[in-house]
KEDREN-350036 format. One record per residue: residue in one letter; x, y, z of N, C-alpha, C in turn. Coordinates in steps of 0.02 Angstrom, whole numbers, plus 50000, padded with zeros to 5 digits. Layout:
BEGIN
aXYZXYZXYZ;...
END
This chain:
BEGIN
m511295080649120511075073649115510345073149138;p509905070149098509205069649119509125065149180;v508645066749221508505062749280508225055949259;r508525050749286508265043849277508245040549345;v507645038349364507545035249429507195028549419;r507185024549471506885017949465506615015549532;i506165010749529506035006549587506194999449566;a506374995349615506604988649598506334983549648;p505674982349646505374977549694505534970349677;s505504966149727505574958949718504874955849715;p504744951549666504074948549660503994942449704;t503964943649770503964938049817503354938049863;g502824941249843502214941549883501774947049857;d501264948749896500834954249876501244960749870;p501114964949821501464971249816501354975449879;h501894978149904501904981549970501724988849962;v501374991550011501194998650010501825002950010;g502365000450040502995004050039503275004849969;t503134999949925503355000449856503015006249821;a502365007049833502005012649804502255019349832;y502395019449896502645025449929503305027849897;v503775023249889504415024949858504325026549784;a503885022849750503745024049679503485031149669;l503055033449714502765040049708503305045449707;f503785045049753504305050149755504765049649695;n504915043649673505325042849613504975045749552;r504355043849542503985046149483503895053749485;t503745056549543503635063749548504285067449531;w504855064849555505495068149540505645067749465;a505495062149435505605061549363505165066449324;r504525066749342504065071249307504245078549319;r504455080049378504655086849395505235089249351;n505675084549332506275086249295506265084049222;g505685081849198505645079549129506065073449116;g506145069249168506555063249162506155056949151;q506465051149166506145044649157506115040849223;f505575037249230505455033049288505425025749265;l505855021549293505915014549272505655009849325;l505395004149302505234998549346505704992749328;r506074990449376506504984549366506294979149416;i506214973149392506014967549435506644963949458;e506754963949524507354960649551507154953749577;d507194948949531506944942149544507504937049550;t508044938949582508604934149589508484929249647;d507974930549688507784925649739507354920349705;r507674915349678507314910449637506824906249677;a506944905449742506494901249782505834904749796;r505834911349799505234915049820504904919049764;s505274920849713504994924949659504474920949620;n503934924349600503424920949561503074925849514;a502804923049460502504927149407501874930649430;e501494927649475500874930749498501034937149538;s501544936949579501734942849616501964948349569;e502334946449518502554951449469501964954649434;r501474950649415500884953249382500514958149428;q500474956549491500134960949539500514967549549;i501164967349544501554973549547501364978149490;f501344975249429501154979249370500454982349380;e499974978049400499284980249406499194985549460;s499534984549517499444989149573499724996049557;l500304996349527500595002749510500165006449459;k499895002849411499465005949361498795008049392;w498535004049438497915005849473498015012549510;l498595013549539498735019649576498915025549531;g498985024149466499195029549421499935030749421;l500325026249453501055027049457501375023549397;t501195025849339501435022749277502175024249267;y502505019749234503235020249224503385020549150;d503955023549134504145024649064504485018449034;e504825014649075505165008649053505055003149103;g505004996949080504904991349125504804984949087;p504744979349123504684972849090504094972149043;d503534975349061502934974649021502824980348972;v503254985448974503184990948926503804991848882;g504344988248901504954988748861505364994948877;g505864996248835506295001948845506985000648816;p507405005848812508045005248777508595001748814;v508515000548880509064997448919508844990848950;g508364987548919508124981148945508634975648933;p508474969548955507854967748989507814970649060;y507204970949086507084974249150506934969149205;r507054962849192507034957649244507744955249255;q507964954949317508644952849329508764945549310;s508244941549313508314934449293508484933849219;e508334939149180508494939049109509154942549095;r509514944449148510154947849141510714944149177;v510594937749194511064934249238511754933249207;d511804933649141512464932849110512894939049119;i512594944549139512964950849145513394950949209;y513114948549264513414949749329514064945849342;p514114939449325514754935949338515354939249303;k515234942049243515784945449208516044951349249;h515584955049278515784960849318516124958649383;a515874953249413516184950849475516894948449462;k517004944949407517674942349391518144948149375;e517874953449346518284959449334518544962149400;l518114962049451518334964449517518854959849548;v518784953349537519284948649563519964950149532;e519964951349467520594952949432520904959349458;k520484964049480520744970349507520954969749580;g520814964149612520954963349683520414966449727;a519864968649696519324971749734518814966649759;a518884960449738518454955049761518864948649760;y518614943449792518994937249796518524931249801;y518794925349782518424919149789518444916849862;c517904914049884517854911449952517574904349950;t517914899749982517704892649982517504890350051;c517374894950097517184893050165516534889050164;t516524883650202515924879550206515404882750252;a514794880550245514254882950289514404881450361;e514724875550373514884873550442515404878350472;r515904880150432516414884850458516104891650472;l515684894050427515374900550436514934900650498;e514584895150511514154894750570514574894750633;a515144891350632515584891150690515864898050705;v516054901650652516314908550660515764913050689;r515164912250664514604916350688514474915250762;k514474908950783514354907350854514904910150898;a515524909650875516084912150915516034919750922;q515854923150869515784930450872515224932450919;m514664928950916514114930550961514294929251034;a514674923851045514884922351113515344927851139;a515734930851094516184936351113515834943051111;k515164942951098514754948951094514994953751039;l515184950650982515374954350923514824953750871;s514774958650827514284958350773514494952850724;p514044948150709514214942750663514384945550594;r514954943350566515164945350500515704940550476;y515824940650412516344936250385517024938550411;d517444933650430518084935250462518664936250414;g518534936050348519064937350300519544931650289;h519354925550309519804919850304520074918850233;c519634918550183519864917150115520194923250083;r520044929050109520364935150083521114934850092;n521334931350144522044930950160522384924750134;l522014920350100522314914350072522634915750004;p523184912349988523494913149921522994911149866;t523024914749812522574913349756522664906149732;s523284903749733523424896949709523074891749751;e523034892949816522704888049860521944888049847;l521664893949838520944894349823520794890949757;k521224892149708521124889049642521154881449647;k521604879049688521674871749697521024868849726;q520744872349776520124869949808519544870049758;i519504875349718518964876049670519024870749615;d519644869549592519754864449540519574857549566;a519624856649632519464850149662518714849449675;g518334854549657517604854149663517304857549723;a517684861449759517414864949818516924870349795;p516344870849826515884876349811516214883049827;w516044888149789516354894649801515844900349790;v516014905949820515644912149807516174917549793;i515954923349769516394929049761516184934349810;r516664936849850516534941949900516874948549883;l516564954049904516854960649896517404961549948;n517954964349927518514965649973518414972550004;v518134972650064517964978850099518554981050142;p518724987450144519274989750187519144987950260;s519674986750296519614984850367519714990750413;e519874996550384519965002550426519735008750386;g519665014150422519445020350390518685020950391;e518435025950355517725027450355517465028350284;c516825026750276516465028350214516025034350229;r516125039650193515725045750201515355047150136;f514715048650141514345050550082513785055350101;k513555059050051513015063750062512355060750042;d511875061050088511195058950074510765065250071;v510355065850019509965071950009509515073350070;v509235068050099508765068950154509125069650221;r509695066250230510005065650295510675069350302;g510905072350249511555075750252512125070750248;e512685072350282513255067850280513125061750324;v513275055950295513195049550331513885046250334;v514045043450392514705040450402514635033450428;f514995028750397515035021850422515775019950428;a515945016550482516625013850489516675007650446;w517205007250406517275001450361517324994850400;d517604995050461517674988750497517004986050523;q516454989850510515784987450526515414984850465;i515744984850407515434982750345515704975950325;d515254971350312515444964450296515734963950225;d516134958850213516364957150146515784953750109;q515384957850079514754955650049514854950449994;i514444945249994514444940549938514154944049878;l514504943449821514274946449758513974941249712;i514294935449707514044929849667513954923949713;k513354921149714513194915449758513464908949729;s513424903749768513704897349747513344894449686;d512724896749673512364894349614512514898549552;g512974903349559513154907549502512724913649493;w512204914349534511764920149528512024925849572;p511864932049553512114937749592511704938849655;t511984942149703511604944749760511304951449740;y510854953749782510534960149770511054965649758;h511574965849799512034971449800512404972249734;l512664966849707513014967249643512534968949586;a511984965149582511514966149527511224973249528;n511074975649588510784982249596511244987649568;v511874987449588512354992549566512504992049492;v512614986049467512754985149396512174987549354;d511564985749373510984987749334510864995249338;d510944998149398510855005349403511345009049357;h511955006649354512445009849310512265008849236;l512125002749217511985001349146511335004549123;m510875005649170510235008849152510245016449160;g510835019149179510905026349182510535029749238;i510445026249294510075029149350510485034849381;t510175040649386510525046649412510385047849486;h509795045649510509605046649580509315040149607;v509615037649661509345031749695508925034249753;i508265033949743507785036049794507455029749821;r507625027849882507395021549909507285022249985;a507025016950015506865017150087507495017250129;e507445020250188508025021150231508315014550256;e507945008950250508215002550273508825000550232;w508905003650172509475001950130510085006450143;i510025011050189510575015750200511205012150225;s511125006850264511705003250290512054999250235;s511714998150179512024994550123512384999350076;t512265005750084512545010650038513315010450035;p513675009650092514405009150086514635003550039;k514294997850039514484992449993514374994649921;h513834998249910513685000449843514175005849820;i514345010349866514835015449850515505012249834;k515705007249871516335003749858516325000549788;l515754997749769515694994649703515764999949648;y515435005649657515505011049608516235013149603;e516555013449660517265015749661517715010849625;v517665004349640518124999549610517974998349537;f517344999449516517194999049444517415005349407;g517525010749444517705017049412517105020649383;w516525019649414515905022749390515715028649434;e515355033449402515085039149440514475036849480;p514485037749546513905035549586513305040149576;p512715037749590512115041949584512055046449645;t511555050749645511365054649704510965050049749;w511145050049813510815045549861510265049349898;c509695046049904509125049149938508725043549973;h508775043150039508435037950076507835040850113;v507245038850090506625041550119506455037750183;p506115041050230505955037850293505485031950285;l505575026950327505135021150326504445022950350;l503945019750321503265020150349503255016450415;r502905019150464502925016150531502225015150560;n502185010250605501575009250644501525014750697;k500975014850732500885020050783501415019650838;d501685013550850502195012850901502895014350874;k502925017050812503545019250779503955013450752;t503705007250758504055001750726503915001750651;k504344998550613504254998150541503574995050525;i503224997950477502554995550459502584988050442;s502124984350470502104977150459501384974750457;k501274969250423500594966850415500284964450480;r500684963550532500414961550597500044967350630;k500214973550611499914979450643499544983850595;n499694983550531499364987550480499334983550416;p498814984150377498814980850311499374983650268;t499754979350236500314981750194500214980150121;s499734975950104499634973850035499234978949995;l499494981049938499124985649895498484982249869;i498494975749862497904972049840497344972849892;w497524972749956497034973550009496694980350004;y497084985649994496804992349990496344993049930;r496544990049874496114990249815495464986549828;d495514980549858494914976449868494454979449921;q494714983149968494294986450018493924992449989;g494174995049933493835000749903494125007449922;y494775007549936495105014049942495205016849872;l495065023149862495165026149797495905027049785;p496145025349725496865025949713497125032949723;e496735038049703496965044849711497015046849784;a496585043949827496625045349899497235042049929;l497365035949910497945032349938498595035749917;v498635037949854499235041449831499335047949869;n498805051749878498825057949916499075056649988;f498795051450018498985049650087499725047850090;l499965043850042500665041850042501125047850032;a500905052649993501305058749983501425062250049;l500905062450092500955065850157501435062350205;m501595056050190502045052350233502765054950230;g502935058550177503615060950172503685067950144;f503115071350134503145077850100502575082250125;s502705088750129502185093450150502105098850097;m501495100150078501355105550031501385112250067;p501535117650031501525124250062500845125750093;g500855129050150500245130950183499885125350219;g500215119450223499905113850258499325110750221;v499255111950156498715108950117498785101350118;e498235097950132498275090650137497965086950078;i497485089950045497165086849988497455089949924;f497815085849885498125088549824498225082849774;t498285084749711498365079949657499105078749643;p499265073249608499965072149589500255077949548;a499845080949505500085086649465500255092549509;e499845093749560499995099149607500615097649648;m500705091349665501305089349702501935090449660;e501895088749595502475089549551502725096749549;k502275101549552502465108549548502865110849608;e502755107549666503075109749728503625105049753;f503675099149724504095093849752504835094749735;s505245093149784505965092449774506205087249823;i506705083249803506925077949849507225080749912;d507485086849910507755089749971507215092250019;k506575091749997506015093550040505705087450074;i505975081450060505705075450092505865075750167;n505355074350207505435074550280505825068450303;a506305069450348506725063950372506395059950428;g505895062950462505585059550519505195053350498;g505095048850546504735042650532503985043850529;p503685043650470502965045050464502545039250491;v502015040950528501565035850556501005034550506;f500925028250488500405026150441499755025550481;d499375030850482498775031450524498165029450482;m497895023550495497315021150457496715025750464;q496625028750523496055033350532496125039450487;k496735041850480496855047550435496725045450362;l496935039450344496805037050276496055036350264;d495695033650312494965032950305494645039850295;w494865044750334494605051550327494745054250257;m495365053250234495545055850168495165052350113;n495075045750121494695042150070493975044650067;g493695046150126493025048950127492985055650092;q493505059750101493525066250068493505065449992;y493875060549967493885059449895493235056449870;i492925052149909492275049349890491755054949884;r491755059649932491275065149931491345069449867;k491945069649839492075073849781491825070749716;l491655064249718491435060749657490715062649640;s490575063049576489885063949555489505057449566;v488845057849565488425051849574488595046749519;e488675049049459488815044449403489485041049412;d489995044849431490665042049440490665037149498;l490355039049553490335034549611489965028149594;a489395028649561489015022749542489435018149498;k489815020949453490245016949409490775013349449;r491085016749496491605013649536491315008249582;l490705009149604490395004349649490214997749615;e490244997649550490084991449514490544985749536;a491154987349552491624982049573491534980049646;y491084983449681490994982149752490274980349770;g489914977449722489254974949736488684978049697;a488824983649663488294987049626488194984049556;a488684980349532488614977249465488034972249466;g487644972149412487084967549408486454970149440;k486494975549476485904978649506485584983549456;d484954985149466484604989949424484974996649425;p485264998749369485665004949369485275011049394;a484635011449375484245017149396484155017149472;l484045011149501483965010649573484625012449608;v485175010049581485825011549611485935019049613;r485765022549559485885029749556485425033649603;r484855030749621484415033849670484685032749741;i485015027149751485275025549818485915029249833;v486335030049781487005032949792486975039449832;p486545044249817486545050449857486385049349931;l486025043849946485845042550016486435040050057;v486915036850024487485033950061488145037550045;h488115042350000488725045649977489165048050036;d488855051150084489225053950141489375048750195;r489125042750186489215037550237489745032550217;l489965032550155490455027750132491145029550158;r491445025050194492145025850216492605023050162;v492425017050138492745013950080492195011150036;l492355009749974491835007549927491535000849947;s491914996649981491644990150001491114990750055;d491014996750084490464997850131489784997450097;w489774997950031489154998349993488664992850011;n488884986550008488434980950019488114981250088;d488524982750139488254982850206487754988550216;l487884994150184487444999950192486794999450153;t486784995450100486224995750053485874989150040;s486074983750071485794977150053485034976850060;f484744980450107484014980050117483624983250059;f483964987050016483624989749957483504984349905;f483904979049906483904974149852483594967449871;t483314967049930482974960849951482384962749996;d481874958449994481314959450040481324954150096;d481874950450098481954945550152482264949150212;i481854953050245482074957150302481934953350367;r482454952450407482374949050471482204954250524;h481624953550552481404958350603481534955250672;d482064957450703482244955050770481884959350822;p481454956350861481094960350912481564964350957;a482174961850967482644965351011482814972250982;n482794973050916482944979450885482404984650898;f481814982250917481254986850931481224988651005;a481634985351046481584986251118481694993551138;s481284995851184481335002851207481185003051281;k481555007251317481425008151388480775011951399;k480565015751348479975019951356479335016451334;q479385011151292478795008151262478815000551266;t478244997651277478184990451276478124988151203;p478244981651189478154979251121477464980751093;a476954980351136476274981751113476204989151093;e476514993551132476485000651115476865002251051;v477444998851042477814999850979477404997350921;s477074991650929476654988950875476084993750859;a475794996750911475255001550899475505007750862;l476095010050878476385015750842476505014050769;l476745007850756476865005650687476205005450649;a475675003150681475015002850649474775009850631;a474895014550677474685021450664475105024450608;a475755022950609476195025550556476005022750489;r475825016350488475625013150425475005016650396;e474535018150441473925021350418474065028350391;a474535031950424474705038650403475065038650336;l475425033250322475835032850261475475029350203;a474905026350217474575022350166474305026550108;s474185032850120473935037150067474315043850070;g474225047850020474575054250017475205053749975;d475525059449966476135059749926476675055249955;w477015051449909477565047149931478235050649915;t478305056549944478935060149940479215060650010;h479875061150015480175060950082479945066850125;a479855072650094479635078450134478925077550159;a478475074950117477785073950137477735068550191;m478125063150183478105057750233478375060150300;e478915064050299479195066450362478685070950398;a478345075050359477835079450390477285075350422;r477045070150388476505066050416476735062350479;l477345059850478477595056250537477695060950596;r477925066950583478015071650639477335073850668;d476855074750623476175076250648475915070550690;l476045064450669475815058550707476145058350776;a476805059750778477155059650842476855064750890;n476695070650863476385075750906475705073450931;a475325070250885474655068050904474685062550957;k475205058250954475285052751002475675054851064;n475905061251063476275063851120476915059851133;v477265058151079477915054751085478425058951046;k479055058151066479585061551029479645058650959;a479845062950912479895060650842480365054650837;g480905054750875481395049150871481095042650894;d480625043050943480315036950968479825033950918;l479625037850869479215035150815479635033150755;f480115037450739480525036050680480935029650687;m481175028150748481595022250756481225015750741;p480635014450769480295008250751480095007850677;v479935013550647479785013550575480415011650537;r480985014550557481625013050525481785005550528;v481715002750589481864995650597481374991450556;a480754993550553480254989750516480404989550441;v480604995150412480674995350339481374993250316;t481874993150362482554991350342482834985350380;g482544983850439482824978550480483414980950521;r483574987450520484164990050553483994996250595;t484444997550642484375003450684484755009450657;a485215008250610485615013750580485575013050504;t485335018250472485235018150399485335025250372;p485325025950306485285032650277484645036050301;p484555042550287483955046150310483315042250296;l482885041750346482325037150344481845038450286;t481565044450283481035045550233481325045550162;e481955047750153482265047250087482345039950068;t482525035750117482575028550105481905025550085;m481385027550121480715024950107480475027150038;e480645033250019480445035549953480745031149898;v481365029049906481695024649857481395017649860;l481265015249920480985008449927480275007949896;g479895013149901479215013049874478695011449927;r478085013749915477555013049964477395005749979;d477285001649927477064994749938477564990849979;r478204991449963478714987750000478754989950073;c478694996350083478734998950152478144996650194;l477544997050166476954994950204476974987550219;a477204983550170477254976350181477754974750236;r478294978350238478804977150289478544979350358;m478154984550360477874986650424477374981450450;d476994978350404476544973050424476944967050453;a477484965350418477904959750441478214961250509;a478404967550520478694969350584478184968650641;r477564970450628477054969950680476924962550696;k476964958250646476894951050660477464948650703;a478084951050689478654949050730478584951350802;l478214956750811478094959350879477484956150912;g477164951550876476604947950907475924950750892;a475884955550846475234958550831474814953650791;
END
């Protein structure tokens, strides 16, 4: 049987980095085995699901290169791929379970359920449905429903024994049935819950391996019971470890950015983010950290997924993103920077600047901050930036005047300018840094920039000399 895997996000907000993480392992397993990778939109939460979030899911996965073989926007043989377009399927299956005695109608009111919950908590018991309607005669339930009582359909979960199943990552997993709730399958509005729709769709779509986050492992007994009572072959279960903050808690936007849109807008390269996410649950032979999806496919197996809780280390991601930026050609980097402030600028000037900041870019959105002084002559010269414990403002101004004179003629190449400035520093008996810093501040308005004389070469002689004159005025010359 060919491998068929899926991800099934809910379109209820910005696409989550965890969705990409799980998608990566699903897609890699499918590609490794010549199978198919599906995207299914689980939009049964009608209050929170929205079309914009769905669109962002499509765009984010494609931005990362995590393309799928079947899905709402690409079609496929087992569609539709939105659960909201499959709502007529689920009640039929739920009623089939009722007829088998594997599920039952429940007419408990919200008030009764809340009273049961409070009593259980007072007794220090885990809140769960108490099985009240499971024990009522069918005739009595029918009478209540015919009289207009709201109802749901619940799964009839065993009250004793154990559910045992094999998880590829975790080995044998055991849950006591008396700790599993009688899950609602059909809500009072006639729509399915996640659990019913998920299992029915996985079966009808031929999913062979369910590769999902470990937070769903406690729901697996309910899903196994559904496969059992329907008489269907269950898939292979594989629960990947959750992404975690440094304190080992589940990754959350309060401690780490979780939106894929944020990472794209900041200028993380998609290939760097995918590589980083791969390291969260998988290790290449020899401890290699920089690798492509194709290289990962050659070595990947779901039984090689690490069970430990991976720490989502932003510093490590920044380092990795920098590694990928360094690998780009000037032309490629300039093209990518168009979305981060380089668009509309003189292309020739941009390509001259790119080599100066190539090694300094942490993310692509750093471009504007690192290079803005190249594109404007409105430079604010703050006297505080010229302050030195070794030199008075008058002495700094005098050094700038001497530097201007040394730079006013001669070759305007970075090597020639550096030589003239170093000769000047020797002649003035000052350290080179004590001369270069005021010149840097004068021509850029900043104390930290790309290499000084290379920057000046790109800026041009006239602009640099004019800025040095303006700096001396700011210093009171």
